[in-house]
C-alpha positions as CSV (number, residue, x, y, z in Angstrom):
1,M,12.4,-50.5,11.9
2,A,9.1,-52.2,11.2
3,R,10.8,-55.3,9.8
4,Y,13.1,-55.3,12.9
5,I,10.0,-55.2,15.2
6,T,8.4,-58.0,13.2
7,E,11.5,-60.1,13.7
8,V,11.5,-59.4,17.4
9,S,7.8,-60.2,17.5
10,G,8.5,-63.6,16.0
11,A,11.4,-64.3,18.4
12,Y,9.8,-63.3,21.6
13,D,6.3,-64.2,22.8
14,A,5.1,-60.7,23.6
15,G,1.5,-61.7,23.1
16,V,1.0,-59.4,20.1
17,K,1.9,-60.1,16.5
18,A,3.4,-57.2,14.6
19,M,1.9,-56.6,11.2
20,M,3.5,-54.3,8.7
21,I,1.2,-51.9,6.8
22,F,2.6,-50.5,3.6
23,R,1.0,-47.1,3.6
24,L,2.1,-43.9,5.3
25,D,-1.0,-43.8,7.5
26,R,-4.7,-44.3,7.9
27,Y,-7.3,-42.1,6.1
28,L,-8.4,-38.9,7.7
29,R,-6.1,-39.1,10.6
30,G,-2.4,-39.3,11.2
31,G,0.0,-41.0,13.6
32,D,2.6,-39.5,15.9
33,H,5.3,-41.5,13.9
34,Y,4.8,-39.5,10.7
35,S,6.6,-36.3,11.7
36,F,9.6,-38.4,12.9
37,N,9.7,-40.1,9.5
38,Q,9.6,-36.8,7.8
39,E,12.7,-35.7,9.7
40,G,14.6,-38.9,8.8
41,F,14.1,-40.9,12.0
42,P,12.9,-44.5,11.9
43,A,9.5,-44.5,13.5
44,V,6.4,-46.8,13.5
45,R,2.9,-46.6,14.8
46,F,1.1,-49.3,16.9
47,T,-2.6,-49.3,16.7
48,E,-5.6,-51.6,17.1
49,F,-6.4,-53.3,13.9
50,R,-10.1,-52.4,14.0
51,E,-10.5,-49.0,15.7
52,D,-13.7,-48.0,17.6
53,F,-14.4,-44.5,16.3
54,H,-16.8,-43.7,19.1
55,H,-13.8,-43.7,21.4
56,Q,-10.9,-42.6,19.2
57,H,-10.4,-39.2,17.5
58,Q,-13.4,-37.8,19.3
59,N,-14.0,-35.1,21.9
60,V,-15.4,-36.4,25.2
61,R,-19.2,-36.0,25.1
62,T,-22.5,-37.9,25.2
63,E,-24.9,-37.6,22.2
64,N,-28.1,-39.6,21.9
65,G,-27.1,-41.8,24.8
66,I,-23.7,-42.7,23.2
67,E,-20.5,-41.9,25.1
68,Y,-17.7,-40.5,22.8
69,G,-14.1,-39.9,23.6
70,D,-10.9,-41.6,24.6
71,L,-11.7,-42.4,28.2
72,P,-9.9,-44.9,30.5
73,E,-12.9,-47.2,30.7
74,F,-12.6,-47.8,27.0
75,V,-8.9,-48.7,27.0
76,D,-7.9,-52.3,26.4
77,F,-5.2,-52.5,29.0
78,D,-4.3,-56.1,28.1
79,Y,-3.5,-54.9,24.6
80,V,-1.5,-51.9,25.9
81,E,0.5,-54.4,28.1
82,R,1.3,-56.6,25.1
83,V,2.4,-53.7,23.0
84,A,4.6,-52.4,25.9
85,R,6.2,-55.9,26.1
86,L,6.9,-55.9,22.4
87,N,8.4,-52.4,22.7
88,A,10.5,-53.5,25.6
89,A,11.8,-56.6,23.7
90,T,12.6,-54.4,20.7
91,L,14.4,-51.8,22.8
92,A,16.4,-54.5,24.6
93,S,17.3,-56.1,21.3
94,L,18.5,-52.8,19.9
95,A,20.3,-51.9,23.1
96,S,22.2,-55.2,23.0
97,A,23.1,-55.0,19.4
98,P,26.1,-53.4,17.8
99,A,25.6,-50.2,15.9
100,P,24.6,-50.6,12.3
101,P,27.3,-50.5,9.7
102,A,28.1,-47.1,8.3
103,N,28.1,-45.9,4.7
104,A,26.7,-49.0,3.0
105,H,26.9,-49.0,-0.8
106,L,25.8,-51.2,-3.6
107,L,28.2,-50.9,-6.5
108,T,26.3,-50.2,-9.7
109,K,29.0,-48.9,-12.1
110,D,29.1,-52.1,-14.2
111,L,26.4,-54.1,-16.0
112,E,26.8,-57.5,-14.3
113,N,24.6,-60.1,-12.7
114,D,26.6,-60.3,-9.5
115,S,26.1,-57.7,-6.7
116,T,28.9,-56.2,-4.7
117,L,28.1,-54.4,-1.4
118,T,30.6,-52.4,0.6
119,W,30.3,-50.7,4.1
120,E,32.4,-49.2,6.8
121,P,32.8,-51.1,10.1
122,S,30.1,-50.8,12.7
123,P,31.1,-47.9,15.1
124,G,31.9,-49.0,18.6
125,G,33.9,-52.2,17.8
126,M,31.1,-54.6,19.0
127,A,30.5,-56.2,15.6
128,S,32.2,-59.6,15.1
129,A,30.5,-60.3,11.7
130,Y,28.1,-58.8,9.3
131,E,25.1,-60.2,7.5
132,V,24.0,-59.3,4.0
133,L,20.2,-59.6,3.7
134,W,18.1,-59.6,0.6
135,R,14.5,-60.1,-0.5
136,A,12.6,-60.0,-3.7
137,T,11.3,-56.6,-4.5
138,T,7.8,-58.0,-4.0
139,S,8.5,-59.5,-0.5
140,P,7.9,-57.6,2.7
141,K,10.4,-59.6,4.8
142,W,14.0,-60.5,4.4
143,E,14.2,-63.9,2.7
144,H,18.0,-64.6,2.5
145,V,21.1,-64.0,4.7
146,Q,24.7,-64.4,4.0
147,R,27.2,-64.0,6.8
148,V,30.4,-62.1,6.2
149,M,33.0,-63.0,8.9
150,N,35.9,-60.9,7.7
151,G,35.9,-57.6,6.0
152,T,33.4,-55.0,4.9
153,R,32.7,-56.2,1.3
154,A,30.7,-59.0,-0.2
155,T,29.9,-60.1,-3.7
156,L,26.9,-62.3,-4.2
157,Q,25.7,-64.1,-7.3
158,V,22.4,-62.3,-7.0
159,S,21.2,-59.7,-9.5
160,K,20.8,-56.3,-7.9
161,D,18.0,-55.6,-10.3
162,N,15.7,-58.2,-8.8
163,V,16.1,-57.7,-5.0
164,I,16.5,-55.2,-2.2
165,F,19.7,-55.6,-0.1
166,A,20.6,-54.6,3.4
167,V,23.6,-55.1,5.7
168,R,23.5,-55.5,9.5
169,A,26.2,-55.9,12.1
170,V,26.2,-59.0,14.5
171,D,28.1,-59.4,17.8
172,R,29.6,-62.5,19.3
173,A,26.3,-63.3,21.2
174,G,24.2,-63.1,18.0
175,H,22.6,-59.7,18.6
176,R,21.8,-58.0,15.4
177,S,21.7,-54.3,14.5
178,L,19.1,-52.6,12.4
179,P,19.7,-53.4,8.7
180,V,21.0,-50.6,6.6
181,V,19.9,-50.5,2.9
182,P,22.9,-49.6,0.8
183,V,23.0,-46.5,-1.4
184,P,23.7,-47.2,-5.1
185,E,27.3,-46.1,-6.0
186,R,28.4,-45.6,-9.6
């Protein structure tokens, strides 16, 4: 989901640049997204890069002349608007896209340098093609794409040991589903 939002952020000028953080959450506090992740739902957290701890994670009070608490006068409504725009663009992209392909697998039964992926068609019949994505295990973003026009199987001359794969559905207008990382199959 975070990679999808980052792609949308790059495609639409929402006024805010999405940045992926590769940790579950911040220290000494949690985000609302975490409980959804624990239940298997894709979820992300949007937050200011540099939080003001006088106004976040505090009860409303005044101590030594300093106002504490999450009060409307301390909200950056321009930032909230930009995040809402990015959320709307992401939701519109997801709503326009076909469903992700089902039951994606990476065949791992043989020792070989090629990689074969299989999947079931995207439910709903909106997909006109699929894309196999891959990236180095050290890369945060998808680096390569191979389109598959017919069928639900692709063999690439890429070693499965060196990359992370995903498959996504694409409709005739170019809308793309969330990528699905295949499960290894022996």
